N, C-alpha and C positions, 0 to 999 in steps of 0.2 A: 323500795324493798323493805319488807317488815324485818324486825329484829329476829324473830323466830325462824323465818326463811333464810335470812343471812347466816344465822348460826348453823342451821342444818346443812346448807350448801358448803359453808367453810369447813365444817367437820368432815364432810364427804371428800372435798378436795384435799384436805390434809391427810385423811386416811389413805387415799390413792397415792399421794406423794410419798408417804412412809412405806406403804406396801410395795411400791416399785423398787425402793432401795433394798428391802428385805429379800424380794424375789431375785434380785441380782445375785445375792449370795447363793441362791439355790441353783440357778442356771449356770451351765458351763460353756454353752455355745456362745461365741462372741457376737454373732449376729442377733441372737435373742437378747443378749445383754444390751446391745445398742438400741433395740426396739423398746426395752424397758426404760432406758434412759430418755428416749423420745417421749414416752408416756409420762414419765415424771416431769419432763419439761412442760407438757400440756397442763399437768396438775399445778405446777408452780405458776404458770400463766393464769390459770383459773383463780388461784389464791389472790394474785395481784388484781385481777379483774373484779373479783367480789369486793375487795377492800375499796377499790376505786368507785364502784357503783354505790356501795353503802355510804361512803363519805362524800359522794358527789365531787370526786377529784379527777379531772380529765387527764392530769399528768400520769396518775397511776394506771389509767386505762391505756394510755399510749405505751407505758412501760410494759403492761401485760401483753399488748400486741407484739412488742419487740422481743419479749421473752419467749413467746410462742414461736415466733419466726426463727429465732436464734437457737434456742435450746431444744425445740422439738422438730426443727427443720434443718437448719444449716449445719450445726455441730454433728448430729447423727449422720447426715450425708457425708461429711468429711471423714468421719471414722469408718463408715461403710466403704467409702472409696479407698481408704488406706488398707482395709481388710481385703478388698478385691485385688489390690495391687500385690499384696503379700501372696495371696493364693495363686494369682496368675504367674508370678515370678517363680513360685514353687513348682507349678505344673510345667513350666518351660525348662527348668533345670533338671539335674539328675537327682531326683527325690528318692529318699530311702523309703521303704514300706511304711505306710500309715503317716507319712510326713504331712500330707494334706490335712488330715484330721487334727494333727497336732497344732497346726497354725490357726485353725478356725475354732478351737475350743481349749478350755483350761483342762488339761489332762491330769495334772498333779498340782492342785493348789496347795499352798503351805498348810492350810487348815481345811479339813474335810467339810462336807455340806452340813452334816448334823451338828458339828461343833460350831460352825459359822452361824447357823440359825440360833443356836443357844446363846452365842455371843451377842448376836443382834438383839435378842430378848433382854439380855443383861444390860446392854448399852442403852436400850430404850428405857428401862427402869432407872438407870442412872441419870438419864436426861430428865425424866420426870422428877427425880429427887432434887437435882441441881436447880431446876427451873421453879420448883414450888415457891421459894421465897419471892421470886420475881413476879409470879402470878398473883400472889396474895397482896402485892402492892397495888395492883390495878386489875382486878378480876373481870376483864372484858372477854368476849368470845375470841378475839384475836390473841390475847395474851394467854388464854387457857390452852390454845393450840401451840404455844411457844415451844413446849418440849418436843414437838414433832420435828421442828427445824433443828434442834440441838441433837436429836437422835440420828437424823440423816447426816449431820456433820460427823458424828462418831462412826457411823456405819461406812461413810465414804472413806474416812481415814483407815478403817479396818480393811476395806477392799484394796486400798492403795498399798498397804504393807503386806498383804497375804497372797495377792495374785501374782503369778510369774510371768504372764504374757504382757508385753509392753502396752498393747492396746487396752487390755483389761485394766492396767494401772491408769491409763489416760481416763477411762470411764470412772475409776475410783476418784481421781482428781476432780472430775466434773460433778460427781455426786457430792463431794465435799463442798464445791463452790455453790451448788444448788442449795445445800443445807444452810450455808451462810447467808445466801440471798433470802431464803424463806425466813430465817431468824430475824433478819433486818426488817422485812415486811411486817411480821407479826408483832415484833417488839416495838416498832416505831411507826407503824402504819405506812411503811414504805420509805424509800429514799428519794432525794431529788432526782429529776430526770437526767440532768447532766452527769451525776455520779453513776447512775445505772448505765448510761451510755458508755462512759469511760471504762467501767468495770467489764461490761460486755465486750468492748473492743479488746481489752487486755486478754480476756479468756479466749476469744476468737484467735488472736495472734498466738497465744500459747498452744492452742490445739493445732494450728497450722505448722508451727515449729515442731511439735511432738510427732505430728503425722509424717513430716519430712524425715525426722531422725529415725523413726521406726522403719521406714522403707530403706533408708540408707544402712541402718544396722543389719537388716535382713539381707541386703545385697552384699555387705562386707563379711558377715559372719555366718550367714546361712540359717539363722534362727533369731527369734525375738524373745526367747526364754531368758529371763534375767539371770537365773542360776547358771546356765550354760555360759553366759558372758562373763560371769564372775570366775568360772573355771578357766576361761581363756586368759583372763587377766593373771590368775595365779600361775 
């Protein structure tokens, strides 16, 4: 693979990776948010695959396949299954009017869509400013894309703290993890295979636990809205 083709494809994959995180802030339907997370997982796998092909490293190619299977396949499936369980439980119970729509979408996020998009733009600019000294140390195509990974880390944290639905917060946690993984790939040309396997197993276990907790919380309190749960505590 030529350097020019590698740079173009890497920029395209990084652009899709960042765009998916930004569009998550725009969409409110949880099903659409999960689809965007799956697309971001494909973009992350593409980043690892391109680095592996460019550097002739089979371990990165194996990691790319694992990332695609886990972050674009298994994790979105688990979240969709948890969402379907919440909806089925709501439909079987004595639901109040519009309760179904409240469970499948963010009706009242802490920050509205316009302010969220402006915040995403500001966080992206901050990521580029912070990463600039690191890029200047070794200006390769991969390191020049380093701010994208940092921007997704910041956006994922923003989603985590501003969304009210438990499943939306799970997606924010996963966006944060995707950003950290992308930063590791772009800054250090990937991580050892055993390290990536260990991290992926930890993320999978965390999602399984969060999925179980979300369903149990819905069964116990009738909602997955974090603010409502705080009111019950008070």
